N, C-alpha and C positions, 0 to 999 in steps of 0.2 A: 671281278662281283658284276653279275647283269645292275647295268645302269639306266632308270627305269622314268618315261615322262611321261606323267598323267595331265590334263588339265584339271583343275580342282573343280571349276561347277559341273565337269562333269562327276564326277567326284563325286562332289554333293547330292548330284542326284540317287546316283547307284547307293549311299550312303541313307536318303532320304530325308537328312537333316543339313541343315546348313553349320557348316561345325570353327571356330575362328579356327585362322591359320597356326595361331601355339599351339591348340589340341592338335590337327592337323600334323603337324610336328610334332611334337611328341610323341602320337601314337607308331607313327613311322619307327620312332627310335624303342620304342618298346617292341617292336617288332626285327627290332635287330638290324633294320636299314638304318644307312646315313643319306640326311640331306646334301645333297651334293646343289642346289641351285634352284630359286626362287624367285621369279618376275613375272607379272600380272598375273596372269592365269597360270603359268606355267610352273607345273612340281617337278622335278626330277630328284631323284634318289636311286642311294645304290643297295639294292636284297642280295641278300645272301644268298647263294648260288643252292643249298638245300631249301630252299622255299620256291620251288618253279610257282606255286599258286601265286605269288606274290609279284610276277614280273607281269601284271598289267592293272588298269585299274579294278576291272569287274574283284579279281582276287584281294587287291588290300579291301577293296572298300567290304567285303564280308568281313575279313578280321576285325578293319576298323570296328563293324556293327554290333562285335564284341565286344571287344577292348570300352568300346562308350555304353555299351548297356545297354542300347537301341532292339538289337534282336542276338541275346545271348545262349546258349548253346547248341545242340548240332544241328547243323546245315540240312535239312530234310529234303530230297530229291522228286521231284515226284518222276518215275519214269514205268513207261507203258511199254508193253509190249508190242513188235513193229508187228510187218508181215512184207517188211524192202529183205533182197538178198543180196550179197555180193557172193560169185563164184570164183573161184579161186585158181589162175592155173598154177604149174610149179614155175619157179622161177628160182634155179640154184643159187644166185646173189645175192636177193634178195627178197627174201620169199614168204615173210609177213604184211599181213595189212590186216587189221582193224578197222569197222567202221564204223556213225552212230551219227543222228536224227535229233536234231532240235526244235520248236517245232514253237509259233509263235513269236518270234524273236522282234522287240523294235529296233532297227542300228538306223543311228545318227553317222556322219562321216567322222566323229573323234571316234563312235564307237568301231567303226571298223578297222577308225586308226590303231586304235586299242588292239582288237586282234590281231592285224598285222603284225604290230609290235613283238605280244604275246609268243604268235608262229615265229616269229624270228627269233627273238631267245632261246626258245627250247630247240632252235635248231644251232643255235651256237652252241648251246651247255651239255644238256643232254643226247641231244641230237648227234654231237659234235660236226657240227660242221654241214648237217645233211647226212653223213656217211652210214651213219646208224643208225637214227631215224627221222624221216620227215613229214610233214605236215600237211592236208590241203582240205581248203574250205570252199564249198559251192552251193550255187541256190537251188536245193531242192526241186524248185516249181519246173527250174529250166534239163530236169533231166528225168528219163522214162526209165525205171527199173525194169529187172535187173539190172544190176553194174558188175562187170566183168575186169577183172586182173590178171591181165596177162601178159608175155608177150610175145610183142610182134616185130617183125623182120623191120628192121629201121628204116627201110625203101621206104615200107609203108606207112609209112607212120606224116600224117600233115595233120595240120589245126593250123588254127590262129591261137599263139601263146597269147599269154595277157601283157596288157600296156603297149600290144600293137595292132596295127590294123587289118594283116594281110599272111594268109596264109604261107608258113613253109611248113619244109621240111623236117627228120627229125635232125640233121645232121644240119641245116642250118640253122637251127636251135642254137646246135652247143655254139656252132660258130660265133652266131652275130647277135641272140640277146642277152641280155647282160647277166641274166642268172644260169641262162646257158657257159658263157664263160667263165663267173664264178668256180662253177661248180659241175661241169662239163667231164671232170676226168673221172668222175666217178660211172660215166656213163662210154666211155671213149672205150675206145679196140674192142666191145660188146659188138653183137650183130642182131641179135635182138636187145632192143628195149622195154623195161617194165610200162604197161600203160591202161590207164581207169578210163574203160569206154561204158555208151548204156545200154540198152536193146538196141535201139536204133543205130549204132556208131558214132552217137557224139563223144565226141574223148573231152572229159573230167582231167586229164592229168599226164603227166609223162613223168612220176615222179625218178628219182626227188631232184628234177630239175625244176620245172613250171608249171604252171595250172594254166586251162582253158580261157580264155579270152569270154570263150560264149556261154560260160557256168561261171562265170566271177559274180561277187556275192554284192548285193550295192546297198544304197536305202530301202530300197522298195522290195528287198527280200527279205521273206514272211521266218522261212523254213530255209534252215542252214545243215548241210550233208556235207559230212567232216571223214574224214582219211588220215591216215598213217600207214606209212607203211616202213618196214626197215631190213635192219639183221637180225633181232632179238623179238619174241613175241613177246618176253613182259614190256621190252620197254616199250614194244609199240601199243600195248595195253594199259600202259602206266600214262602214255604224252597222252592217249587219247584220254582218259582221265580228266587229266588235267583242262587241257581245249575244251572240253565238253563241258563239266563242268563250269570253267569261265563264261561261256557263251548262251549257256541259260541267266545268267543273270541278267542278260539283258531281255529275258520274258519273262516279266512278272508273270503274265497270265497264260506261258507256256508248258511244256516240258519235255521231258527228253526220250528220246522211240532206241530203240534197241534194235540191230538188225544184227541177221546170221549170216556167219560166215562160212561158206560152204569148199573147205577146203578140197586137191586133191586124192589127198587119201582115206578122204570119206568122214573124218573128223569133221565135227559142226561144234563152230565156237560163235556165242553169242557174248554181242558189245551194244555200250564199257556194260568192263564189269566193276560196278561200284558199289564195292563189296566193301562195309565195316571192317573198321576191327576191333577186336574186345582184348584191352588188358587191364591187369590188377596193377594196382599203387595204394600201397602202407602210409595211413597219415606219419606217422610215427619216423616213414623210411623220408618223405618230404621236409618233416620238422629236424630233422634232423642232417639233412643234407645244408638246409638253408642258415638253421641259426635261430631260427620261429619256434612259433607255438600255437602255431592256427589249429584251429577245429575242422573234425569234418567237413561241418557246413561252409567252411570257409574253403578250402580247397579245392570242394565241387562251383564253387562260385565265382574262385580265382578259371576253375575247367570249364565252366561256361563260358568265361570270358574272353576265351583262346577257341570259343567255337566246338569242345569237346562235349558228349551229352555224358551221362552216367547212367546205370540200366541198375544198380544194386549195389546196399552197403550193409556189410555186415562187418562186425568189428571194430576191428583197424584197416579197413580196407574197402576201398572204391573199384566200382569195376567202370571202366573209362571205355568211353565207344570213340574212334578214331575217327572221323569220315576220311573218304577213299583219295581223297586231293593232297591227304598230309603224308604225301613220299616220305619226308622224314625222320616221323617216330619209330624207333625201332626200338625201345630201351627203354623201361619206368623211369632211366637218370631222362632222356626227352621229357616225359612229361613233365619230372621238376623240375624243370629248366621253363616251363609251358609256364608254371604257376608261379615262378619267381619273376618271368615276364609280368606278370597282370598282376600280382603282386607291387610289381614295378621296384627292380633295380638299386633306383637313389632312394628308398627306402630301408632296406638295408642295412645295419648298422656296418660299419667293419670291427675283430677286438679280436686283437691277440690271443695266440690260444693260450690256454691256464696250462696245461699239461704237454709233456713233450717239447720240448721249448730247445731246440739244438742251434747248438753251433757251426754256422760254419767255415768249409774245407773245401778248398782241390782235391775232386773224385779222385783215390791216386791211380786209375786209367786212365784221365786224361792227363796227369805227373806225368807218368809214363807215359804218354803219346809224346808230350811235348819231346821229354828228352829224345826219341826216338826220331822225331822230325831233325830236332837237331843234328844229331850222326849222322843222317841223310845227305841232309845241307853241306857239312862237313867232308864226310866224300864226293861234294862236286852234283848230287843232283837237285833238279827245281820241281818245287811241291806243287803241283796241281789237285784243283778240287771239281770233282763232279756230281751231276745231285744222284740221291740216293735212285729216284727214280730212273726205271732204262725202260727196255721194251727187248722183247724176248729175239728176233733180227739177230740186238747185239751181243744177249747175255748168250746165243744158244746156238744158232746159225752160222752168222761167221764167224764163231769160235769153237765152230765142227762137233759142240756136242748135241749125243741124245736129245731130247726129248724129257723134259722132266715139271717137275711138278713145282711152281715159284709162286710167290705170290704178287696173287694180280690184282691190282684196281679196279674195285665196279664200275665207274662208270669217267673212267679217265676222259682228259681233255685231248689226248691226243694218243696214236700206238706209240707211239716216242717215250709217253710216260706212264706206261704202260703196267708195268712188274717191279718189283723194287730186289734189286739188284743181290746176288747173291755170292758177286764176285768185284773186283775192281779192277782187275788184269781186262777186261773187258774195254771200262773208261779208258786205261791207258792209250792204249791202242788206237781208241777212237780220238784223244788228241794230236795222236802222231798223224794219222790222218789230214789232219786237221793243220795240222804246223811242217806237212810235209816240203812246203816251200824254205823252210831258215835254214835248211843247210843240216850237216850229219859230222858229228856224230850229237845224238838227245840222250840226254839223262833227266829220267823224271820218277816221281814218285808220288804217293797218297795216301793218308792215312786217313780211315772213315769207317763209317758203318757199313754192316751186311745182312741181311735176313734170308734164315735159313727155315725151312716147317722142318717141323717138331712137334710131332703129336704129344711127347710125355709135355708139352710146357701147356699154360691154363690155355691161352689164346694160340697155343699150335703152332703159333713164330718163337725162334731162338734169333737174339741178335748176338752181334759179331764182333769185336775190331779190330780191322784188318788192315798190313802194311803191305804194298805190293808197287812194285820197284820195275824198270823196263828201262832199257839201255838198246837205243838203235845208230846202228854205224854198219859201213862195208863191211869194217873186219871182227866184229862185235862176235867171240865165241858164248858155250856155254862156261866157258873157264871167269870170263869177268862178272859174269852172275854171281858163279864162287868168292870170289873175291870179295866180290863187296858184302855179301851174305854172310865171310868170316872174317869181316869186318867188323861188322854190327855186330857180332855175336861176343868179342874177344872186349870191346866195349862196353856192351853192359855185363859181361864177365858171366855168359851163360855157357855152356857147352852145347854142341848144334853136332848132328854126324847126318850122313844122306845114304840113302837103300833107290835101289831100282823098282819104279812100278811094277806091280805084278795083281794078278787075279783081280777084283776089280775096282783096283787101284788107275786100268790104264787111264793117261793123260792124253785124249784124242787134238789139244789144242796143240801139244809141243811135236816135236821131231823123236821117233820111235830111237832111243836108243844117246838122245842124247837129252835125257830130263831125269829127275828124279825125283823122293820126298822127300823135305828134310824132317828130320824127328827130334826131337826133345829131349836129352843126358840118351839117345839109345835107344828108348821105345815109344816114346809118345808122338805122334803123326800132330811137326807140327805148319807143316804147308807144303808149296811144291816151287819149282822150280828148273829151268830147262833152256833151251831155244824155237822158238814158235815156229811152229809148222810154216812150210812157204803157203798150204793152201788157208793157210789165217790172215796171213800178212797180205797175198793179196784178194783176201774178202775186204779188206781194210784198205786198199788200193794205195795197198807200202809197194816198195821196191828191194829197200833194203835189209839184211836180217834183223834181228830183235831176240836178244834172252833178257829173261826177269824172272820175278819169283812173287809170289804171296804166300805170308803168314799170317796167321792168328794170332795178335797180343794179349789177348787175356791170356791164352796160356803160356802166352813168353812172361807172365805177366806177372803170374804162380811162379814160377821157378826163380826167377828174379828177386822174388819176393821174400823165396825159400833162401837161395843161399844167401842174402846179404841179412837176413838177420839173422844167420847164426855167424 
C-alpha cells in the first residue's frame, strides 16, 4: 500500500482548524489508513490502494473535514467551461490524452511537494510505473494555447528537461536524466516519441518520461495546466479527476476550467469529467449488514461525514450522490462500509450468531487434496506453489494455445499478474525454466485452484481444484506420465482410462500423437496427459523433453467418495 508523508501544519491549514494529534491519527485509521511514523511536524501513513484520493494531504484534509464535521456532505467543485483546446495526433502506442486547468491556486513549497508526491504515487500504482498512465503539471501562464499532443521524430526533439540546466535531445534524456534512465524502456526502440508542445513550439513534456524546465510549477504559479496520457481513455480520465480535484483544494478562491480535446477521428472530448454518480441505499440493508438499528437520519449523517451527498429519500431508501474522485465505490456494500467507518468500527460490539452455529471441520476437498499430495510425494515428486495470478503470455502464447477469454484483473500491478490462471501446467514449466541449472531428472507437481469463465455461474467464473505434474528428463516419454497416473489411480481406487483427442479437443501444448484425454469411469473427461510440444519447451528456454498431465480433483473426489461410500 502507498506510504504517504504529510506535514501536520500543512494538513491543518487545509482542514482550516488545529486538531490534536490523537484526533488526526484516529481519523486516518477510520479511513482505513495505518500510521507508520510521527516525528515533529512529519506524519507518515499507509493509504489503501483503492483510495487514490488519499495519496496526498489535499484529499486527506478533504476527508477529515467530513469526519470531523467541519465541512460534511458532498464537496462541490466550481467547474467552468474554458475555450482552450488540445489537438491530438495519432499515436498508436499511447493514443489517449486528457487535460484540465485549475485557476487561482495558492502554492507553497510543501504544496508542490504534496502534488509531486500524489503524481508519483499514482504513477506507481494506477499508472503501472507510467506504462499505463502518466501525469504532468505545468504553469499555464508559460504556455500559449492551443496545445498539441503529437508524435515527433526523436531526432527533432530538444528541450531542457525538469531539474536540468541544459538542452538535451530525446535520446540524451533517456540516457542521462534520472527519469529517462528509470522509464526509458517505455519509449526505447520507437522512431517517434510523444510530445506536448504549445502553439509557439514550447515543449511542455515528453510523456511519459519528463516535463520541461521551461513550464515547471513553482510557488509563483497561479494557474496550473494538467495532462494525463496513456493507453486507456477511461484510466486517463479517472486519474485526471484525482489530480484535478486535489489541486483545486489548493485554490480557495479558484475553480476548474474544462478543455476540449480534438482527436484525429473527429471525436471531441471535454475534460475533466467530474460526473457524480447516484446510487440507492436501503437503511434496512445497512442495519442488517452492520447489526445496528440506525435511523434514516443517522445513515444520512454518517454518509455526509464521508463526503457523500443525498438527494432524495423515500420509504426505506436513500439516494446517495457519490463524488467523482471516489473510484472505489462500485456497489451498495461499499456505502455500507462508509457508514461503518463514520460510525467507527470500534463502537461495533461483536457478538456470536444466535442461529446457524456450526462446528468447523476440514472441507472434504482439502482432505482429499492432502491425500493426493501425500501420494505424489510418495511417487518421488516435489511439490511447488505458484501464484493464482498469471499472464496471457504464460498461459496462452508460450503454450501454443489460441487466444481465449480469461478472468482479467482490472488494475494489475504488472503484466506478469494480470489474469487468473485456468491451468497449473504453465506454472510448472515456468518453474522448470527457473531451475534448469540444477540438473535432471526433475519431477514436480502442484495442487491448486484455477478460474474458468462460466456464464452459468452468478459471477460468471467457475473455480476448480486441479493437480498437475511434470517430469523433465533427457529420456522421459509419455509412458512415464502414464505410469504416474496409473499409480495415483490405483492408490485412490479410482478407475481411469485414456482416449485420443479429437474434434475441438485438440491439445496444442502437446505433441500430436503423443498425448490424450484422461477419462473417469470410461466416459467423463478428467484431464489431459502427454509429451510437451518442442515449441513450448523452447518458449520456456528449456532443452530436454517433458511429459506432464493435469486433472480435475473436484471431479475425481466425486467418484472417489461414491466408490468408497459403497
